[in-house]
Every structure is written in structure tokens, then in C-alpha cells.
C-alpha positions in Angstrom: 4.7 -8.6 -15.1 7.1 -11.2 -16.4 10.6 -9.7 -15.7 13.8 -10.9 -17.4 17.2 -10.0 -16.1 20.0 -10.8 -18.5 23.1 -11.0 -16.2 22.9 -13.3 -14.5 20.0 -14.7 -16.6 16.9 -14.7 -14.3 13.2 -14.8 -14.9 10.4 -13.7 -12.5 7.0 -15.3 -13.1 4.4 -12.9 -11.9 1.4 -14.7 -10.4 -1.4 -12.2 -9.7 -1.9 -10.7 -6.2 1.4 -12.1 -4.8 3.6 -8.9 -4.4 4.5 -9.2 -8.1 4.5 -5.4 -8.8 6.9 -4.8 -5.8 9.2 -7.6 -6.9 9.1 -6.4 -10.6 10.0 -2.9 -9.6 12.8 -4.1 -7.4 14.3 -6.1 -10.3 13.9 -3.2 -12.7 15.3 -0.6 -10.3 18.2 -2.6 -8.9 19.4 -5.2 -11.3 18.5 -4.0 -14.8 15.4 -6.2 -15.1 13.1 -5.5 -18.0 9.5 -6.3 -18.9 9.3 -9.4 -21.1 6.7 -10.6 -23.6 4.5 -8.7 -25.9 0.9 -8.2 -24.9 -0.5 -11.0 -27.1 1.7 -13.5 -25.3 0.2 -12.8 -21.9 2.8 -10.3 -20.9 1.7 -9.4 -17.4 0.7 -12.8 -16.0 2.1 -15.3 -18.5 2.7 -18.8 -17.4 6.0 -20.6 -17.7 5.1 -22.4 -20.9 4.3 -19.2 -22.8 7.3 -17.5 -21.4 9.6 -20.3 -22.5 8.0 -20.5 -26.0 8.5 -16.8 -26.5 12.1 -16.9 -25.2 13.0 -19.8 -27.4 11.7 -17.9 -30.5 13.9 -14.9 -29.5 16.9 -17.0 -28.5 16.9 -15.8 -24.9 17.9 -17.8 -21.8 15.5 -17.8 -18.9 18.2 -18.9 -16.4 17.2 -18.9 -12.8 13.4 -18.8 -12.5 11.4 -17.9 -9.5 7.9 -16.8 -8.4 5.9 -15.9 -5.3 2.8 -17.7 -3.9 0.2 -16.7 -1.3 -2.3 -18.3 1.0 -5.4 -18.8 -1.2 -7.9 -17.4 1.4 -5.8 -14.3 1.8 -5.3 -14.0 -2.0 -9.1 -14.0 -2.7 -9.6 -11.2 -0.1 -6.8 -9.2 -1.7 -8.3 -9.6 -5.1 -11.6 -8.2 -3.9 -9.9 -5.1 -2.4 -7.8 -4.8 -5.6 -11.0 -4.4 -7.6 -12.4 -1.8 -5.1 -9.1 0.1 -5.5 -9.2 -0.2 -9.3 -12.6 1.4 -9.4 -11.1 4.6 -8.0 -7.9 4.4 -10.1 -9.7 3.8 -13.4 -13.0 5.7 -12.9 -14.9 2.5 -12.7 -13.6 0.9 -16.0 -11.6 -1.9 -14.3 -13.2 -2.3 -10.9 -16.3 -1.9 -8.8 -17.6 -0.3 -5.6 -18.9 -2.1 -2.5 -22.3 -1.2 -3.7 -21.7 -2.7 -7.1 -20.3 -6.0 -5.8 -20.3 -6.8 -2.1 -17.8 -9.2 -0.5 -20.6 -11.8 -0.3 -21.3 -11.5 -4.0 -17.6 -11.7 -4.8 -16.9 -14.8 -2.7 -20.0 -16.4 -4.1 -18.9 -15.6 -7.6 -22.1 -13.7 -8.2 -20.6 -11.1 -10.5 -18.9 -10.7 -13.9 -18.0 -14.2 -15.2 -18.7 -16.2 -12.0 -15.1 -16.3 -11.1 -12.7 -14.7 -8.6 -11.3 -12.5 -11.4 -7.5 -12.1 -11.6 -7.0 -14.8 -9.0 -9.3 -17.5 -10.3 -6.5 -19.6 -11.7 -4.6 -21.8 -9.2 -1.1 -20.7 -8.6 0.3 -24.1 -9.6 -1.0 -23.4 -13.2 1.7 -20.7 -13.7 4.7 -23.0 -13.7 6.0 -26.6 -13.8 9.3 -26.2 -12.0 11.2 -23.1 -10.8 14.4 -22.7 -8.8 12.7 -20.8 -6.0 9.2 -20.3 -4.7 8.9 -17.3 -2.4 6.0 -17.1 0.1 4.1 -13.9 0.4 3.7 -14.5 4.2 7.4 -14.6 4.7 8.4 -12.4 1.8 11.1 -10.2 3.5 13.0 -13.3 4.6 12.4 -15.3 1.5 13.4 -12.4 -0.8 16.8 -12.4 0.8 17.6 -15.3 -1.6 17.0 -13.0 -4.5 19.0 -10.2 -3.0 21.9 -12.6 -2.3 21.8 -14.0 -5.8 22.4 -10.5 -7.2 24.5 -9.3 -4.3 22.2 -6.3 -4.0 20.5 -5.8 -0.6 18.3 -2.8 -1.2 14.9 -3.4 0.6 11.8 -4.6 -1.1 9.0 -1.9 -0.8 5.3 -2.6 -1.1 3.7 -1.4 -4.3 0.1 -1.8 -5.5 -0.8 -3.1 -2.1 -4.4 -3.4 -1.2 -5.5 -2.4 2.3 -7.7 -4.8 4.3 -8.1 -6.6 7.6 -6.8 -10.1 8.2 -8.4 -12.4 5.8 -10.2 -14.5 8.5 -12.4 -11.4 9.3 -14.1 -11.9 5.9 -14.9 -15.6 6.0 -18.0 -15.3 8.2 -19.7 -18.3 6.4 -17.9 -21.7 6.7 -19.0 -22.6 3.2 -16.7 -19.9 1.8 -13.8 -21.4 3.6 -14.6 -24.8 2.0 -15.2 -23.3 -1.4 -11.7 -21.8 -1.4 -10.3 -25.0 -0.2 -11.9 -27.0 -3.0 -11.1 -24.4 -5.7 -7.4 -24.1 -4.7 -6.8 -27.7 -3.6 -3.6 -28.1 -5.6 -2.2 -24.8 -4.3 -3.0 -25.8 -0.7 -1.4 -29.2 -1.1 1.7 -28.1 -2.9 2.5 -25.1 -0.8 1.2 -26.5 2.5 -1.4 -23.8 3.2 -4.3 -24.0 5.6 -7.0 -21.6 6.6 -5.5 -21.3 10.0 
């Protein structure tokens, strides 16, 4: 969810499947953060352009802006397990079972709208420039920058975390590795990610 903190003005841009719920909850619970944007403005995963447009209309300052990014190969695996978990949580309305959609079908985009669902967009599409980009793989250390900014050092706890093996376990076909590399080329280049 997009989270706005008013003092000091701070905006968290929530990119899907990158510890966004945990970061949002930390900001709400520890520094008076609040959900920002109405549903029609892409509240949960709005990009920076929509956030700014809405803030300008309301006369709000976005201040310090940050987001969190993740290795694309790991992010796709996380999305698959998120949908498996959502099947149980929503009685099948927002997810699927392994029988409905196998990993092979998901990675080959042979389901729903031939996409990777909530992670189909590249992470770079969510913002132009921010003050800080945290990396999921180093989140505890990277998040210290946010704790220091607010002078609040309460730990960040996992929330909405999917449970799965190391992402490399799932990429049994080299074509899948290449497909992710092509689809997320800009993310890989900007954030210096690799399959290894």
C-alpha cells in the first residue's frame, strides 16, 4: 500500500511482493503512517506518477520517497506461492491451487491473462526517482536507513510472507531463466541483479 507519513514528510511506494506489507505496517505502527490514495487511484500499488498527481490535488507533500526492490527470479516464485496462499485465505476467489495452476503453467504464463499476475510489471515502472531503494535481499540492513530517518529502531517483522524454497529450485528449465531475464531486463540492469 502507498503509505504517507506527515512528519517528516515521507512516502513509501509499494511495489508488489517486495516486503511492502511489512514495511507498511512498520510505518503505520511506529511513525504514524497512513494509507494514501483512494481505490480508484491505484491505492495499493500506485506508481509514483499517480501518487504525485493525487498529492498535488490534495496539497500534500510527498517528501522523502523510498521503495523496495527484489531479484526478479525470486519475485516470480514468490508471486506463485502468494496465489497458492490466497486460494486458502479467500476460499479460491483470489488464488489457485497447485492442481489449478502448476508452477510450470505459471512460469509459462499459461493461466489467467498470460502474465505473472501481480508481479508482471517491471519494478522500474513504479517510479522515476526516489531518495532510497531498499533491496529485499538485504532488507534488515537496508531498512536501518528508514529507522534512522525516524530515530525509531523497532525491528521490521515479516508480514504476508510466502513460504517456499530458494528460487533456484524452481527453475528446472533454462528457458524459464531466460524468459525472466528478458521480461525484467530493465530491473536487472538498474538494480544489478543476476540469476546467481
